[in-house]
Residue, then its C-alpha position, 0 to 999 in steps of 0.5 A: m304173494t299173500t298180503p300181510v294182515s295187521p293184527p287185530r287192535d284193541l277197541g280201547h286203543i282204536q277209540r283213543w286213537m280216533q279221539a286224538v285224531l279228531m280232536h287235533p286242532v290242525g287237521i286229520a292228517e296232522g292228528i294221525a301223525s301226532t305223538e298222542a295218536r301214534r302212542h295208541i296206534d303207530v300209523g302215518p296218514d298214508q296208512a289210515e286205511t289199516v285202521v278205518t276202511r275207505s268207503r266206495a266214494l271216500t278215502a279213510l282220511e275223508r271219512l275221518g274228516i267228516y267226523g272231525y268237521a262235525y266235532y269242531a262244528r259242535l264246539l263252535e255251536c257251544l261257544r256261540e251259545e256260551f257267549p251270545v252277547l259277545m257274538h252280537a258285538l263281533t258278528q257271527e263271522v268274526f266271532d267264529a274266527f276268534a273261536v276257531g283260533y281259541l280252540q286251536a290254542y286251548p283244545s277241549r280237555s274236559y269230559t264236559l263242555l261246561q269248561l269249553g269257554a273257560n279260557f276264552p277271555r284269557y285268549l282274547a287278552e293274549t291275542r290282543p293287538r298291541e296297537g289299536g283295535g283294528e281297522g275303523l275301531p277304537a284303540d281300546w275296543p279289545d278291552f271292551l271285548i275282553d270285559l264282555a267275555t269275562l262277564e258272560l263267562t262269570f254268568n255261566e260259571v255262577f249259573d252252572g256252579p254250586g249255589v245256596e238254594g234251599e239254605c238259610l243265609l244271614d239276612a239283614e234282620q239277623l245282621q242288625a241284631v248283632t252287637a257292634e262289638r261282636f260284629y266288628d270282631s267277626r268275619l262275614v262268610g260269603v256264599s259260594c256263588l258270589r263273584l266280584l268283577p273289576l272291569l274297564y267298561p260297564v259291559h253289564r249295561y250292554f249285556t242287558a240291552v242285548r238280552r232285551h233284543d236291543d241293538p245298543v252302541p258299545p259304551e264308553a270306557a269307565e271303571t266298573y265294579l260288579a258283584v254277581t251271584r245267584q238267587r233261586y237259580v237266577v243269576r243277578h248282578y249288582e253295580l258297586s262303588p269303588p269303596a264298596y267293592r274294596l270293602l266287600r273284596a276284603l271281607l271275602a278275603g277273610q278280614t274281620v269287619g273291624e279291620v276292613i272298616g278301619q282300612e276303608a275309613h282311613a283311605g276315605g278321607p275326612d267325610l266319615g259321616r257319609f262313609a258311616v251312612n253308606l256302610r250301613a246301607w251296604f251291609r243291609d243291602w248285601a245281606a238282603e241280597g243273600f251275599f253272606r252265608s254266616l257271621e263267624r268270630g275272628s281269631 
């Protein structure tokens, strides 16, 4: 009796089938049985050897399992490189446990590994314990980890994203030369690499200490506001006071300088003299640090 021979399969179908199998977050057998894999080649786990031959020592599932393990090992390595300070705070063993859960919840869908950790802070927030931070840990410990992951992700995005190197930006001298009337009626256009972060912890201090190869104690909770940008391909961060953060956020949202100053002056109470002094210093420092691309007339 002749054993039926399967018709030859298109290489593209085999490649897409293997991708679906190896990238499945649960395992190889589950990947083969998945709808995505069966859309390309309709076989079950017990028929894997009709697609991938066995070797002398390993079955088809075992051979595929080696590739699957290597794939996830590479993704874990990438996440460790993307969040080294978070890994320091957690230890590698605990970090890897979080990372495996993350890859199952948010499997890689992009052609580039630059997007791999884009949802990691969200995953930490979604899986945050409802009560307490874990055995022997402060109740707000998860908030510290979420903030730390958010900061590292922001640094990575600013470093890898579009910048303004080689461009002429609005500097402090140009800003001072603008008449008060024109300045108040204008909008300040922020550079593409500028990000604002409201945080519950001063995680930038912990981050800096770890990058210096210190072993710092996690800081106490304290509302923190940061501006993160890039100059000459170096990512920099700046701590902002709450009023400065509110003002800068409104400016980047497209409000005119006059509108923003009026709102903040009204909210700031009677100490308008100090506010005016701070305002001049903020605009001077922000322009000097390259926060703004240009000054445009408001509509």
